[in-house]
C-alpha positions in Angstrom: 23.9 -32.0 28.1 21.4 -30.3 30.4 18.1 -32.2 30.8 14.6 -30.6 30.7 14.6 -30.8 34.5 18.0 -29.2 34.8 16.8 -26.4 32.4 13.7 -25.7 34.5 15.9 -25.5 37.6 18.3 -23.1 35.9 15.7 -20.9 34.3 14.0 -20.4 37.6 17.2 -18.8 39.0 18.4 -16.7 36.0 17.3 -14.1 33.6 17.3 -14.2 29.8 20.7 -12.5 29.4 22.5 -14.8 31.8 20.8 -17.8 30.1 22.1 -16.6 26.7 25.6 -16.1 28.2 25.6 -19.7 29.3 24.7 -20.8 25.8 27.8 -19.0 24.5 26.0 -16.1 22.8 28.4 -13.2 22.2 28.4 -10.2 24.6 27.8 -7.9 21.6 24.5 -9.7 20.8 23.4 -9.6 24.4 24.3 -5.9 24.7 22.2 -5.2 21.5 19.2 -6.9 23.1 19.7 -4.9 26.3 20.0 -1.6 24.5 16.8 -2.3 22.6 14.9 -3.3 25.7 14.3 -6.8 24.5 13.8 -9.1 27.5 11.6 -12.0 28.6 8.4 -9.9 28.3 8.8 -8.9 24.7 11.0 -11.5 22.9 8.0 -13.7 22.1 6.4 -10.8 20.2 9.3 -10.5 17.8 9.1 -12.2 14.4 11.7 -14.6 13.3 13.3 -12.1 11.0 13.4 -9.4 13.8 14.9 -11.8 16.3 17.5 -13.0 13.8 19.0 -9.5 13.8 20.2 -10.1 17.4 20.5 -13.9 17.5 22.0 -15.2 14.2 21.9 -18.9 15.2 18.5 -20.5 14.8 19.2 -22.7 17.8 19.8 -19.7 20.0 16.5 -18.2 18.9 14.5 -21.4 19.6 16.2 -21.7 23.0 15.5 -18.0 23.9 11.8 -18.4 23.0 11.5 -21.7 25.0 13.2 -20.0 28.0 10.6 -17.2 27.9 7.7 -19.6 28.1 9.0 -21.6 31.0 6.5 -21.9 33.9 8.4 -19.3 36.0 8.3 -16.8 33.1 4.6 -17.5 32.3 3.7 -16.9 35.9 5.6 -13.6 35.8 3.8 -12.5 32.6 0.4 -13.4 34.1 1.1 -11.4 37.3 2.3 -8.5 35.3 -0.8 -8.5 33.1 -3.1 -8.8 36.2 -1.4 -5.8 37.8 -1.9 -3.8 34.7 -5.6 -4.7 34.6 -6.0 -3.8 38.3 -4.3 -0.4 37.7 -6.5 0.3 34.7 -9.9 -0.5 36.2 -9.2 0.5 39.8 -11.7 -1.8 41.5 -13.4 -5.1 41.3 -16.7 -3.6 40.3 -15.3 -2.7 36.9 -13.9 -6.1 36.1 -16.9 -6.9 33.9 -15.4 -4.5 31.4 -12.4 -6.8 30.8 -12.7 -8.3 27.3 -14.8 -5.4 26.1 -12.3 -2.6 25.9 -14.6 -0.4 23.8 -17.1 -0.3 26.6 -14.5 1.4 28.8 -13.6 4.0 26.3 -15.0 7.5 26.4 -14.2 8.1 22.7 -14.7 6.0 19.6 -13.1 6.1 16.2 -15.3 7.0 13.2 -14.6 7.6 9.5 -15.8 10.6 7.5 -16.3 11.0 3.8 -17.7 13.6 1.4 -20.1 13.1 -1.5 -20.9 16.0 -3.9 -23.7 16.0 -6.4 -22.5 15.7 -10.0 -24.9 17.8 -12.2 -23.7 16.1 -15.4 -24.4 12.5 -14.2 -27.2 13.5 -11.9 -25.8 11.5 -8.9 -23.7 11.9 -5.9 -20.0 11.1 -6.2 -17.3 10.8 -3.6 -14.8 13.6 -3.5 -11.2 12.4 -3.8 -8.4 13.3 -1.4 -6.7 15.5 -4.0 -9.9 17.5 -4.3 -10.1 18.0 -0.5 -12.2 14.9 0.2 -11.0 11.4 0.9 -11.6 9.4 4.1 -10.8 11.0 7.5 -10.5 8.9 10.6 -11.2 10.9 13.8 -11.9 10.2 17.5 -15.2 11.5 18.8 -16.8 11.5 22.2 -19.3 8.6 22.7 -21.9 11.1 23.6 -21.5 13.0 20.3 -24.7 13.2 18.2 -25.7 13.9 14.6 -25.2 17.7 14.8 -21.7 17.2 16.3 -20.7 14.8 13.5 -22.1 17.2 10.8 -20.1 20.1 12.4 -17.0 17.9 12.3 -17.5 17.1 8.7 -17.8 20.7 7.8 -14.6 21.5 9.7 -12.7 18.7 7.9 -13.9 19.2 4.4 -14.6 22.9 4.6 -11.9 24.3 6.8 -12.7 27.9 7.7 -15.8 27.5 5.5 -13.8 27.0 2.3 -13.1 24.0 0.0 -11.8 23.5 -3.5 -15.4 23.3 -4.7 -16.6 26.5 -3.1 -17.7 27.9 0.2 -20.0 26.0 2.6 -22.8 28.5 2.3 -23.2 27.7 -1.5 -24.3 24.1 -0.7 -27.3 22.3 0.7 -25.8 19.8 3.2 -27.1 16.6 4.8 -25.4 13.9 6.8 -25.9 10.2 5.9 -24.6 6.9 7.2 -22.9 3.9 5.5 -26.3 2.8 4.3 -26.9 6.2 2.7 -29.7 6.9 5.1 -30.0 10.2 7.0 -28.5 9.9 10.4 -30.8 9.7 13.4 -30.3 11.8 16.5 -28.6 9.0 18.6 -25.3 9.3 20.3 -22.2 7.6 18.7 -22.2 5.1 21.6 -25.8 4.1 20.9 -25.1 3.8 17.2 -22.3 1.4 17.8 -24.4 -0.7 20.1 -27.3 -0.8 17.7 -25.3 -1.6 14.5 -22.7 -3.8 16.0 -20.2 -2.9 13.3 -16.5 -2.2 14.1 -16.3 1.1 12.4 -19.0 3.7 11.8 -18.7 5.8 8.6 -20.5 9.0 7.9 -20.8 11.0 4.7 -21.3 14.7 4.1 -23.7 15.0 1.2 -23.5 18.4 -0.6 -25.4 19.9 -3.6 -25.0 23.5 -4.9 -27.9 25.8 -4.1 -27.6 27.6 -7.4 -28.1 24.2 -9.1 -31.3 23.8 -7.2 -32.4 27.3 -8.2 -31.5 26.7 -11.9 -33.6 23.5 -11.9 -36.6 25.4 -10.4 -36.1 28.2 -13.0 -36.0 25.7 -15.8 -39.2 24.1 -14.6 -40.9 27.5 -14.3 -39.8 28.5 -17.8 -41.1 25.2 -19.2 -44.4 25.9 -17.6 -44.6 29.4 -19.1 -43.8 28.0 -22.6 -46.6 25.5 -22.3 -49.0 28.2 -21.2 -48.0 30.5 -24.1 -48.6 27.9 -26.7 -52.1 28.3 -28.3 -54.5 25.5 -27.9 -57.0 24.5 -30.5 -60.3 22.8 -30.2 -61.7 20.8 -33.1 
């Protein structure tokens, strides 16, 4: 039986497929691994169930994983990762961005929702997906501001100015954040830095203009009725 020292000597000179051949793994299983691109760099990322589709014996799976974390393989993985980082960031002056990938992105992901005023219950309610609402996840430029997000909401929930609840011109619209506060005129990047949350969510608040007019008319008619009633002095 091979000792740990013998195994380290062997693994430094062979690849995963040759190692599995020496263990007596079938050529069919090894060919399946090759065809799926499963090698030393990815095998450790497979779950036990996924790996068992290719290596039916538990001992072979354990041996394969151990082989992939030998010092030689670990050194190879570290070098590969370092090369990828160098290619991504280009120069040493950008190395401070490593570990904060969001800082290197020019776009950020945000979520959009739509709340419409319910005249019956006198409150805003979220519009469901089947009614043209729901939650939309979109990528936006870090420099995008409140007006850009408002325009994006209108495009998503009122495509071509239309929705199941009417045309955009029939509504009073405002943009609010996850705390139901009106959105300030900061950039998306600045909002992420200030709030520190992982995902910004914005809501399009809508209320029918004719509802506002009806309320005003009702208030005016009430005032007229009060004025038309006679007053008596005793």
